[in-house]
Residue, then its C-alpha position, 0 to 999 in steps of 0.5 A: x741677188x742674195x734671193x737668187x742665190x738662196x733660191x738656186x741653193x734651195x733648188x739644188x737641195x731639193x734635186x739632191x733630196x729627190x734624186x735616186x741613190x745609186x750606191x755601188x756594191x763592192x765586190x772583193x776580187x783576190x789574186x796573186x801578185x799585181x803585174x802578171x798578164x794573166x790578170x789583163x781581163x781584170x785590169x781592163x775591166x777596172x780601167x774601162x769602168x765595166x764594174x761601175x757600169x754594172x753598179x759595182x766597185x771592184x776591190x782587188x786585193x793580192x796575196x803571195x800565193x794562190x793557195x792563200x787566195x783560195x784560203x781567204x775565199x773559203x773563209x769569206x774574206x774575199x768574194x771572188x778569186x781571179x786569174x786564179x790557178x785552178x788546182x787550188x780551188x779544185x782541191x778546196x771544193x773536194x775537201x768541202x770548202x764553199x767554193x765553185x767555179x764560175x768561168x775559165x779565164x786562161x784556157x791553156x798554160x801561158x807558162x814558159x821555162x827560162x834558165x841561166x845562160x849556161x843551161x840550153x835544153x830541158x834535159x839539163x835541168x836534171x839536178x838543178x833548182x827550179x822556182x815553181x809556184x808551190x809544192x801543190x801548185x799547177x806550175x809543178x804539174x806543168x813543169x813535170x810535164x815538160x821534163x819528163x819527156x826529156x829525161x828528167x823525172x819527178x824527184x830528179x830536180x830540186x824546187x823552191x817556191x814563190x807564188x807570184x811570177x814576178x818573185x819567180x823571176x826575181x829569184x832567177x834574176x838574182x841567181x838564186x835558181x837555175x830556172x823558173x816558170x814564168x808567165x807573160x810578159x816576165x818570160x819575154x823580159x827575161x829573155x831580153x835580159x839574157x836568160x835562155x828560153x827552154x820551152x813553152x808549157x802548152x806544147x806539153x800539156x792541154x788543160x785549162x790553167x786559170x779562172x774565176x771562183x766564188x765563195x758559194x755562201x756569198x754567191x747564194x745571197x748575191x746571185x745577180x751580182x755574181x752573174x754580173x761579174x761573169x758578164x764583165x769578165x766576158x766583156x773584158x776578154x772580148x775587148x782584149x781580142x779586138x785588134x783596135x784595142x791593142x795599143x790601149x791594152x798594152x798601156x793598161x798592163x804597162x801601168x800595173x807591171x812597170x815593164x818595158x813596152x816591148x816585152x808587154x807588146x810581145x805578151x799581148x801578141x803571144x796571148x791574143x794570137x794564141x787564143x789563151x783567154x777563154x772568150x765564151x764564158x763556158x767551162x768545158x767539161x772535157x778540158x776540166x776533166x784533163x786537169x782532174x785526171x792529172x790530179x787523180x794521177x797525183x792522188x790529190x783528189x779521189x777517183x770518184x770525184x766528178x767535174x760537176x762538183x766544181x760548178x755553181x748551179x744556175x750561174x756557171x755555164x758549162x759545155x761538153 
C-alpha cells in the first residue's frame, strides 16, 4: 500500500512538472466609486469570468474623482480607466498625456437631477447649491445644458463637488445641497426617498458620456492584452442586453451597490431599454465631435484639436 501511495505521488508530481503554466496577466482597472450602474459592464465581466477566460486577472481600483483616475492612468499607476467620464481623458490627451480612448461604454448621458422636496422645477435652481462631479467634470456641462433653457444661466447657481454619484446622493440625503446630479440606481433610490426628479440630461444633450481609456505606453507593450480587454467589455455589454440575463444582472449590481432590489431593477430597465450602453465597440466620430464642440465652447481645448488625436491606432475601432 505504501508503494502505491509513493507511486501515485510520483505520478502527480510528474504531471505537475510536465503541465503547461497558465499564469494570468493582471490588468489594473481604475474607476470612480464602486457602486454606480455605469460600471455594470465591469461587474459583469468580473463576475462571469470573462477576464479569466482570456488569461487575465482584473484588479479594480477606485478613486474619489474621475480626474484622479485619469491622473493615475497618465503616470501608469493603472492600465485602464473604465466607465470614466470622457472630458478628463480628452483634456489630458490634448495636454500630451500618454492616453488614448479605446471604446465608449455609455453612449448617452444617464444622469438625472434630483432636488429637495421643496424644489419642483429646474427653473427653481437659480441661486441654489448643486452637487456636481467636479469643477471641470462632464456633469457640469450636463447641468448647464439642462438649466440654461430653463432660465438659469451658468454662474446663477452655486456648486459643490463630489466625484462619486454615491457621495453626491449622500450630500443630498444629508440636506447639505439643494440638488444633485445622479446616475442609476441612485436617482431611483433618491426618488423612493422622497426627493424630486427634475429632469434627465439626455433630454437636453446628445453626447457620449463614459468609456475606456488606456495608457498608451503600456498598450504599445501589451497590444494583444489591450485588444482582449476591448473584446471583454463588448461581450459583457452583449450579455447585459440579453433579456434572459436580467435577474442575474440585477443580483450582480445589488452585490456591489448594496441598494434595494426595486431600485436596481428600475436602473436595469431604464439603461437597457434606453440603449445607454454602446454595444458595437466602435467610437462614433460624429458623436465624439459633439463633446469636443462643447469643450471648445468652454475654451477647454483649442479649436484646432481634432477627434483623431483621441484614438489608439490599430486598436480603437472608429466609425464616422
